[in-house]
mmCIF file as gemmi writes it, N, C-alpha and C atoms, coordinates in Angstrom:
data_model
loop_
_atom_site.group_PDB
_atom_site.id
_atom_site.type_symbol
_atom_site.label_atom_id
_atom_site.label_alt_id
_atom_site.label_comp_id
_atom_site.label_asym_id
_atom_site.label_entity_id
_atom_site.label_seq_id
_atom_site.pdbx_PDB_ins_code
_atom_site.Cartn_x
_atom_site.Cartn_y
_atom_site.Cartn_z
_atom_site.occupancy
_atom_site.B_iso_or_equiv
_atom_site.pdbx_formal_charge
_atom_site.auth_seq_id
_atom_site.auth_asym_id
_atom_site.pdbx_PDB_model_num
ATOM 1 N N . MET Axp A 1 ? 109.071 118.221 91.888 1 0 ? 1 A 1
ATOM 2 C CA . MET Axp A 1 ? 108.868 116.782 92.032 1 0 ? 1 A 1
ATOM 3 C C . MET Axp A 1 ? 109.93 116.053 91.209 1 0 ? 1 A 1
ATOM 4 N N . TRP Axp A 2 ? 110.468 115.004 91.778 1 0 ? 2 A 1
ATOM 5 C CA . TRP Axp A 2 ? 111.444 114.196 91.074 1 0 ? 2 A 1
ATOM 6 C C . TRP Axp A 2 ? 110.817 113.03 90.337 1 0 ? 2 A 1
ATOM 7 N N . TYR Axp A 3 ? 109.608 112.65 90.719 1 0 ? 3 A 1
ATOM 8 C CA . TYR Axp A 3 ? 108.974 111.471 90.164 1 0 ? 3 A 1
ATOM 9 C C . TYR Axp A 3 ? 107.782 111.856 89.31 1 0 ? 3 A 1
ATOM 10 N N . THR Axp A 4 ? 107.487 110.985 88.342 1 0 ? 4 A 1
ATOM 11 C CA . THR Axp A 4 ? 106.261 111.158 87.573 1 0 ? 4 A 1
ATOM 12 C C . THR Axp A 4 ? 105.086 110.784 88.477 1 0 ? 4 A 1
ATOM 13 N N . PRO Axp A 5 ? 103.862 111.172 88.142 1 0 ? 5 A 1
ATOM 14 C CA . PRO Axp A 5 ? 102.722 110.828 88.992 1 0 ? 5 A 1
ATOM 15 C C . PRO Axp A 5 ? 102.569 109.324 89.22 1 0 ? 5 A 1
ATOM 16 N N . LYS Axp A 6 ? 102.853 108.505 88.21 1 0 ? 6 A 1
ATOM 17 C CA . LYS Axp A 6 ? 102.746 107.052 88.388 1 0 ? 6 A 1
ATOM 18 C C . LYS Axp A 6 ? 103.822 106.541 89.357 1 0 ? 6 A 1
ATOM 19 N N . GLU Axp A 7 ? 105.034 107.032 89.215 1 0 ? 7 A 1
ATOM 20 C CA . GLU Axp A 7 ? 106.107 106.605 90.118 1 0 ? 7 A 1
ATOM 21 C C . GLU Axp A 7 ? 105.819 107.048 91.551 1 0 ? 7 A 1
ATOM 22 N N . LEU Axp A 8 ? 105.302 108.251 91.706 1 0 ? 8 A 1
ATOM 23 C CA . LEU Axp A 8 ? 105.002 108.757 93.041 1 0 ? 8 A 1
ATOM 24 C C . LEU Axp A 8 ? 103.93 107.916 93.718 1 0 ? 8 A 1
ATOM 25 N N . ALA Axp A 9 ? 102.891 107.546 92.974 1 0 ? 9 A 1
ATOM 26 C CA . ALA Axp A 9 ? 101.822 106.722 93.543 1 0 ? 9 A 1
ATOM 27 C C . ALA Axp A 9 ? 102.355 105.362 93.98 1 0 ? 9 A 1
ATOM 28 N N . THR Axp A 10 ? 103.217 104.774 93.181 1 0 ? 10 A 1
ATOM 29 C CA . THR Axp A 10 ? 103.794 103.468 93.531 1 0 ? 10 A 1
ATOM 30 C C . THR Axp A 10 ? 104.652 103.573 94.783 1 0 ? 10 A 1
ATOM 31 N N . ARG Axp A 11 ? 105.476 104.574 94.864 1 0 ? 11 A 1
ATOM 32 C CA . ARG Axp A 11 ? 106.354 104.738 96.024 1 0 ? 11 A 1
ATOM 33 C C . ARG Axp A 11 ? 105.566 105.029 97.297 1 0 ? 11 A 1
ATOM 34 N N . MET Axp A 12 ? 104.52 105.822 97.179 1 0 ? 12 A 1
ATOM 35 C CA . MET Axp A 12 ? 103.692 106.105 98.351 1 0 ? 12 A 1
ATOM 36 C C . MET Axp A 12 ? 102.932 104.855 98.804 1 0 ? 12 A 1
ATOM 37 N N . ALA Axp A 13 ? 102.48 104.049 97.852 1 0 ? 13 A 1
ATOM 38 C CA . ALA Axp A 13 ? 101.798 102.802 98.208 1 0 ? 13 A 1
ATOM 39 C C . ALA Axp A 13 ? 102.744 101.85 98.929 1 0 ? 13 A 1
ATOM 40 N N . ILE Axp A 14 ? 103.967 101.77 98.475 1 0 ? 14 A 1
ATOM 41 C CA . ILE Axp A 14 ? 104.963 100.918 99.142 1 0 ? 14 A 1
ATOM 42 C C . ILE Axp A 14 ? 105.25 101.452 100.545 1 0 ? 14 A 1
ATOM 43 N N . PHE Axp A 15 ? 105.378 102.765 100.674 1 0 ? 15 A 1
ATOM 44 C CA . PHE Axp A 15 ? 105.661 103.372 101.975 1 0 ? 15 A 1
ATOM 45 C C . PHE Axp A 15 ? 104.546 103.08 102.976 1 0 ? 15 A 1
ATOM 46 N N . TYR Axp A 16 ? 103.292 103.325 102.581 1 0 ? 16 A 1
ATOM 47 C CA . TYR Axp A 16 ? 102.171 103.099 103.496 1 0 ? 16 A 1
ATOM 48 C C . TYR Axp A 16 ? 101.94 101.617 103.76 1 0 ? 16 A 1
ATOM 49 N N . GLY Axp A 17 ? 102.175 100.775 102.743 1 0 ? 17 A 1
ATOM 50 C CA . GLY Axp A 17 ? 102.044 99.33 102.95 1 0 ? 17 A 1
ATOM 51 C C . GLY Axp A 17 ? 103.098 98.797 103.911 1 0 ? 17 A 1
ATOM 52 N N . ALA Axp A 18 ? 104.328 99.309 103.795 1 0 ? 18 A 1
ATOM 53 C CA . ALA Axp A 18 ? 105.399 98.895 104.705 1 0 ? 18 A 1
ATOM 54 C C . ALA Axp A 18 ? 105.109 99.359 106.131 1 0 ? 18 A 1
ATOM 55 N N . ASN Axp A 19 ? 104.504 100.528 106.274 1 0 ? 19 A 1
ATOM 56 C CA . ASN Axp A 19 ? 104.14 101.025 107.596 1 0 ? 19 A 1
ATOM 57 C C . ASN Axp A 19 ? 103.109 100.108 108.255 1 0 ? 19 A 1
ATOM 58 N N . THR Axp A 20 ? 102.121 99.689 107.494 1 0 ? 20 A 1
ATOM 59 C CA . THR Axp A 20 ? 101.101 98.783 108.019 1 0 ? 20 A 1
ATOM 60 C C . THR Axp A 20 ? 101.703 97.43 108.392 1 0 ? 20 A 1
ATOM 61 N N . ALA Axp A 21 ? 102.567 96.902 107.516 1 0 ? 21 A 1
ATOM 62 C CA . ALA Axp A 21 ? 103.21 95.616 107.792 1 0 ? 21 A 1
ATOM 63 C C . ALA Axp A 21 ? 104.107 95.705 109.029 1 0 ? 21 A 1
ATOM 64 N N . ALA Axp A 22 ? 104.815 96.81 109.195 1 0 ? 22 A 1
ATOM 65 C CA . ALA Axp A 22 ? 105.681 96.975 110.364 1 0 ? 22 A 1
ATOM 66 C C . ALA Axp A 22 ? 104.87 96.975 111.65 1 0 ? 22 A 1
ATOM 67 N N . GLY Axp A 23 ? 103.726 97.62 111.628 1 0 ? 23 A 1
ATOM 68 C CA . GLY Axp A 23 ? 102.87 97.624 112.812 1 0 ? 23 A 1
ATOM 69 C C . GLY Axp A 23 ? 102.347 96.234 113.147 1 0 ? 23 A 1
ATOM 70 N N . ALA Axp A 24 ? 101.984 95.491 112.115 1 0 ? 24 A 1
ATOM 71 C CA . ALA Axp A 24 ? 101.458 94.143 112.333 1 0 ? 24 A 1
ATOM 72 C C . ALA Axp A 24 ? 102.545 93.2 112.854 1 0 ? 24 A 1
ATOM 73 N N . PHE Axp A 25 ? 103.695 93.197 112.206 1 0 ? 25 A 1
ATOM 74 C CA . PHE Axp A 25 ? 104.76 92.289 112.624 1 0 ? 25 A 1
ATOM 75 C C . PHE Axp A 25 ? 105.383 92.711 113.939 1 0 ? 25 A 1
ATOM 76 N N . GLY Axp A 26 ? 105.411 94.012 114.223 1 0 ? 26 A 1
ATOM 77 C CA . GLY Axp A 26 ? 105.963 94.484 115.494 1 0 ? 26 A 1
ATOM 78 C C . GLY Axp A 26 ? 105.193 93.945 116.68 1 0 ? 26 A 1
ATOM 79 N N . GLY Axp A 27 ? 103.866 93.923 116.567 1 0 ? 27 A 1
ATOM 80 C CA . GLY Axp A 27 ? 103.048 93.384 117.65 1 0 ? 27 A 1
ATOM 81 C C . GLY Axp A 27 ? 103.235 91.893 117.84 1 0 ? 27 A 1
ATOM 82 N N . VAL Axp A 28 ? 103.34 91.168 116.74 1 0 ? 28 A 1
ATOM 83 C CA . VAL Axp A 28 ? 103.541 89.715 116.816 1 0 ? 28 A 1
ATOM 84 C C . VAL Axp A 28 ? 104.903 89.396 117.426 1 0 ? 28 A 1
ATOM 85 N N . ILE Axp A 29 ? 105.924 90.121 116.998 1 0 ? 29 A 1
ATOM 86 C CA . ILE Axp A 29 ? 107.27 89.902 117.551 1 0 ? 29 A 1
ATOM 87 C C . ILE Axp A 29 ? 107.293 90.237 119.041 1 0 ? 29 A 1
ATOM 88 N N . ALA Axp A 30 ? 106.649 91.335 119.422 1 0 ? 30 A 1
ATOM 89 C CA . ALA Axp A 30 ? 106.628 91.722 120.839 1 0 ? 30 A 1
ATOM 90 C C . ALA Axp A 30 ? 105.914 90.675 121.689 1 0 ? 30 A 1
ATOM 91 N N . TYR Axp A 31 ? 104.84 90.11 121.175 1 0 ? 31 A 1
ATOM 92 C CA . TYR Axp A 31 ? 104.137 89.068 121.932 1 0 ? 31 A 1
ATOM 93 C C . TYR Axp A 31 ? 105.031 87.834 122.101 1 0 ? 31 A 1
ATOM 94 N N . GLY Axp A 32 ? 105.689 87.429 121.039 1 0 ? 32 A 1
ATOM 95 C CA . GLY Axp A 32 ? 106.565 86.254 121.118 1 0 ? 32 A 1
ATOM 96 C C . GLY Axp A 32 ? 107.748 86.479 122.04 1 0 ? 32 A 1
ATOM 97 N N . VAL Axp A 33 ? 108.317 87.658 121.982 1 0 ? 33 A 1
ATOM 98 C CA . VAL Axp A 33 ? 109.471 87.971 122.828 1 0 ? 33 A 1
ATOM 99 C C . VAL Axp A 33 ? 109.048 88.084 124.287 1 0 ? 33 A 1
ATOM 100 N N . GLY Axp A 34 ? 107.803 88.459 124.53 1 0 ? 34 A 1
ATOM 101 C CA . GLY Axp A 34 ? 107.314 88.543 125.904 1 0 ? 34 A 1
ATOM 102 C C . GLY Axp A 34 ? 107.395 87.218 126.632 1 0 ? 34 A 1
ATOM 103 N N . ASN Axp A 35 ? 107.348 86.126 125.898 1 0 ? 35 A 1
ATOM 104 C CA . ASN Axp A 35 ? 107.475 84.798 126.494 1 0 ? 35 A 1
ATOM 105 C C . ASN Axp A 35 ? 108.929 84.404 126.748 1 0 ? 35 A 1
ATOM 106 N N . MET Axp A 36 ? 109.872 85.228 126.313 1 0 ? 36 A 1
ATOM 107 C CA . MET Axp A 36 ? 111.296 84.924 126.497 1 0 ? 36 A 1
ATOM 108 C C . MET Axp A 36 ? 111.85 85.549 127.773 1 0 ? 36 A 1
ATOM 109 N N . ASP Axp A 37 ? 110.999 86.058 128.633 1 0 ? 37 A 1
ATOM 110 C CA . ASP Axp A 37 ? 111.448 86.731 129.848 1 0 ? 37 A 1
ATOM 111 C C . ASP Axp A 37 ? 112.263 85.782 130.714 1 0 ? 37 A 1
ATOM 112 N N . GLY Axp A 38 ? 113.484 86.168 131.038 1 0 ? 38 A 1
ATOM 113 C CA . GLY Axp A 38 ? 114.36 85.361 131.883 1 0 ? 38 A 1
ATOM 114 C C . GLY Axp A 38 ? 115.252 84.404 131.118 1 0 ? 38 A 1
ATOM 115 N N . LEU Axp A 39 ? 115.066 84.278 129.827 1 0 ? 39 A 1
ATOM 116 C CA . LEU Axp A 39 ? 115.9 83.383 129.017 1 0 ? 39 A 1
ATOM 117 C C . LEU Axp A 39 ? 117.323 83.927 128.964 1 0 ? 39 A 1
ATOM 118 N N . HIS Axp A 40 ? 118.295 83.113 129.32 1 0 ? 40 A 1
ATOM 119 C CA . HIS Axp A 40 ? 119.711 83.497 129.366 1 0 ? 40 A 1
ATOM 120 C C . HIS Axp A 40 ? 119.943 84.704 130.27 1 0 ? 40 A 1
ATOM 121 N N . GLY Axp A 41 ? 119.112 84.87 131.278 1 0 ? 41 A 1
ATOM 122 C CA . GLY Axp A 41 ? 119.299 85.933 132.256 1 0 ? 41 A 1
ATOM 123 C C . GLY Axp A 41 ? 118.928 87.324 131.772 1 0 ? 41 A 1
ATOM 124 N N . MET Axp A 42 ? 118.222 87.425 130.658 1 0 ? 42 A 1
ATOM 125 C CA . MET Axp A 42 ? 117.842 88.737 130.132 1 0 ? 42 A 1
ATOM 126 C C . MET Axp A 42 ? 116.336 88.933 130.246 1 0 ? 42 A 1
ATOM 127 N N . ARG Axp A 43 ? 115.923 90.16 130.549 1 0 ? 43 A 1
ATOM 128 C CA . ARG Axp A 43 ? 114.506 90.491 130.623 1 0 ? 43 A 1
ATOM 129 C C . ARG Axp A 43 ? 113.923 90.556 129.207 1 0 ? 43 A 1
ATOM 130 N N . ALA Axp A 44 ? 112.609 90.47 129.116 1 0 ? 44 A 1
ATOM 131 C CA . ALA Axp A 44 ? 111.938 90.45 127.815 1 0 ? 44 A 1
ATOM 132 C C . ALA Axp A 44 ? 112.171 91.742 127.032 1 0 ? 44 A 1
ATOM 133 N N . TRP Axp A 45 ? 112.202 92.883 127.688 1 0 ? 45 A 1
ATOM 134 C CA . TRP Axp A 45 ? 112.387 94.136 126.966 1 0 ? 45 A 1
ATOM 135 C C . TRP Axp A 45 ? 113.775 94.227 126.345 1 0 ? 45 A 1
ATOM 136 N N . LYS Axp A 46 ? 114.769 93.615 126.998 1 0 ? 46 A 1
ATOM 137 C CA . LYS Axp A 46 ? 116.112 93.606 126.418 1 0 ? 46 A 1
ATOM 138 C C . LYS Axp A 46 ? 116.148 92.726 125.174 1 0 ? 46 A 1
ATOM 139 N N . TRP Axp A 47 ? 115.442 91.575 125.233 1 0 ? 47 A 1
ATOM 140 C CA . TRP Axp A 47 ? 115.345 90.713 124.057 1 0 ? 47 A 1
ATOM 141 C C . TRP Axp A 47 ? 114.666 91.444 122.905 1 0 ? 47 A 1
ATOM 142 N N . LEU Axp A 48 ? 113.615 92.195 123.214 1 0 ? 48 A 1
ATOM 143 C CA . LEU Axp A 48 ? 112.883 92.93 122.19 1 0 ? 48 A 1
ATOM 144 C C . LEU Axp A 48 ? 113.784 93.95 121.505 1 0 ? 48 A 1
ATOM 145 N N . PHE Axp A 49 ? 114.54 94.716 122.28 1 0 ? 49 A 1
ATOM 146 C CA . PHE Axp A 49 ? 115.459 95.69 121.692 1 0 ? 49 A 1
ATOM 147 C C . PHE Axp A 49 ? 116.529 94.99 120.862 1 0 ? 49 A 1
ATOM 148 N N . LEU Axp A 50 ? 117.046 93.879 121.332 1 0 ? 50 A 1
ATOM 149 C CA . LEU Axp A 50 ? 118.086 93.156 120.617 1 0 ? 50 A 1
ATOM 150 C C . LEU Axp A 50 ? 117.571 92.606 119.294 1 0 ? 50 A 1
ATOM 151 N N . ILE Axp A 51 ? 116.441 91.933 119.309 1 0 ? 51 A 1
ATOM 152 C CA . ILE Axp A 51 ? 115.9 91.322 118.095 1 0 ? 51 A 1
ATOM 153 C C . ILE Axp A 51 ? 115.487 92.375 117.082 1 0 ? 51 A 1
ATOM 154 N N . GLU Axp A 52 ? 114.731 93.385 117.517 1 0 ? 52 A 1
ATOM 155 C CA . GLU Axp A 52 ? 114.3 94.409 116.576 1 0 ? 52 A 1
ATOM 156 C C . GLU Axp A 52 ? 115.48 95.244 116.081 1 0 ? 52 A 1
ATOM 157 N N . GLY Axp A 53 ? 116.496 95.429 116.903 1 0 ? 53 A 1
ATOM 158 C CA . GLY Axp A 53 ? 117.695 96.129 116.451 1 0 ? 53 A 1
ATOM 159 C C . GLY Axp A 53 ? 118.45 95.347 115.396 1 0 ? 53 A 1
ATOM 160 N N . CYS Axp A 54 ? 118.549 94.035 115.577 1 0 ? 54 A 1
ATOM 161 C CA . CYS Axp A 54 ? 119.216 93.197 114.574 1 0 ? 54 A 1
ATOM 162 C C . CYS Axp A 54 ? 118.456 93.203 113.25 1 0 ? 54 A 1
ATOM 163 N N . ILE Axp A 55 ? 117.126 93.188 113.314 1 0 ? 55 A 1
ATOM 164 C CA . ILE Axp A 55 ? 116.319 93.252 112.095 1 0 ? 55 A 1
ATOM 165 C C . ILE Axp A 55 ? 116.541 94.584 111.387 1 0 ? 55 A 1
ATOM 166 N N . THR Axp A 56 ? 116.599 95.672 112.14 1 0 ? 56 A 1
ATOM 167 C CA . THR Axp A 56 ? 116.815 96.992 111.554 1 0 ? 56 A 1
ATOM 168 C C . THR Axp A 56 ? 118.189 97.094 110.907 1 0 ? 56 A 1
ATOM 169 N N . ILE Axp A 57 ? 119.203 96.582 111.567 1 0 ? 57 A 1
ATOM 170 C CA . ILE Axp A 57 ? 120.553 96.613 111.007 1 0 ? 57 A 1
ATOM 171 C C . ILE Axp A 57 ? 120.628 95.769 109.732 1 0 ? 57 A 1
ATOM 172 N N . ALA Axp A 58 ? 120.003 94.605 109.736 1 0 ? 58 A 1
ATOM 173 C CA . ALA Axp A 58 ? 120.003 93.756 108.539 1 0 ? 58 A 1
ATOM 174 C C . ALA Axp A 58 ? 119.284 94.445 107.379 1 0 ? 58 A 1
ATOM 175 N N . ALA Axp A 59 ? 118.16 95.095 107.653 1 0 ? 59 A 1
ATOM 176 C CA . ALA Axp A 59 ? 117.44 95.808 106.594 1 0 ? 59 A 1
ATOM 177 C C . ALA Axp A 59 ? 118.269 96.975 106.07 1 0 ? 59 A 1
ATOM 178 N N . GLY Axp A 60 ? 118.951 97.671 106.951 1 0 ? 60 A 1
ATOM 179 C CA . GLY Axp A 60 ? 119.804 98.781 106.525 1 0 ? 60 A 1
ATOM 180 C C . GLY Axp A 60 ? 120.95 98.323 105.657 1 0 ? 60 A 1
ATOM 181 N N . LEU Axp A 61 ? 121.57 97.224 106.018 1 0 ? 61 A 1
ATOM 182 C CA . LEU Axp A 61 ? 122.665 96.69 105.193 1 0 ? 61 A 1
ATOM 183 C C . LEU Axp A 61 ? 122.164 96.197 103.846 1 0 ? 61 A 1
ATOM 184 N N . ALA Axp A 62 ? 120.987 95.574 103.84 1 0 ? 62 A 1
ATOM 185 C CA . ALA Axp A 62 ? 120.409 95.116 102.578 1 0 ? 62 A 1
ATOM 186 C C . ALA Axp A 62 ? 120.1 96.303 101.668 1 0 ? 62 A 1
ATOM 187 N N . CYS Axp A 63 ? 119.583 97.38 102.245 1 0 ? 63 A 1
ATOM 188 C CA . CYS Axp A 63 ? 119.288 98.579 101.438 1 0 ? 63 A 1
ATOM 189 C C . CYS Axp A 63 ? 120.557 99.212 100.899 1 0 ? 63 A 1
ATOM 190 N N . PHE Axp A 64 ? 121.623 99.144 101.66 1 0 ? 64 A 1
ATOM 191 C CA . PHE Axp A 64 ? 122.888 99.734 101.204 1 0 ? 64 A 1
ATOM 192 C C . PHE Axp A 64 ? 123.343 99.096 99.902 1 0 ? 64 A 1
ATOM 193 N N . TRP Axp A 65 ? 123.17 97.786 99.771 1 0 ? 65 A 1
ATOM 194 C CA . TRP Axp A 65 ? 123.604 97.098 98.555 1 0 ? 65 A 1
ATOM 195 C C . TRP Axp A 65 ? 122.52 97.004 97.483 1 0 ? 65 A 1
ATOM 196 N N . CYS Axp A 66 ? 121.263 97.06 97.861 1 0 ? 66 A 1
ATOM 197 C CA . CYS Axp A 66 ? 120.176 96.869 96.891 1 0 ? 66 A 1
ATOM 198 C C . CYS Axp A 66 ? 119.738 98.168 96.216 1 0 ? 66 A 1
ATOM 199 N N . LEU Axp A 67 ? 119.82 99.289 96.923 1 0 ? 67 A 1
ATOM 200 C CA . LEU Axp A 67 ? 119.35 100.543 96.341 1 0 ? 67 A 1
ATOM 201 C C . LEU Axp A 67 ? 120.409 101.152 95.443 1 0 ? 67 A 1
ATOM 202 N N . PRO Axp A 68 ? 119.969 101.776 94.359 1 0 ? 68 A 1
ATOM 203 C CA . PRO Axp A 68 ? 120.958 102.389 93.443 1 0 ? 68 A 1
ATOM 204 C C . PRO Axp A 68 ? 121.605 103.627 94.022 1 0 ? 68 A 1
């Protein structure tokens, strides 16, 4: 183990909490994007992939600079 028991508990809590938040926000984003069907000639599923992909790329770039 690389972490002390207290550090491990904190990291696992963050991991499981982020998983729950991702599920909640993913559904809300998908519902909102479903109303964008036909906007600028793109289907709703294409908008969903574009928006969620941009969010993932932004989070990845933020982690690149924020994590030690």
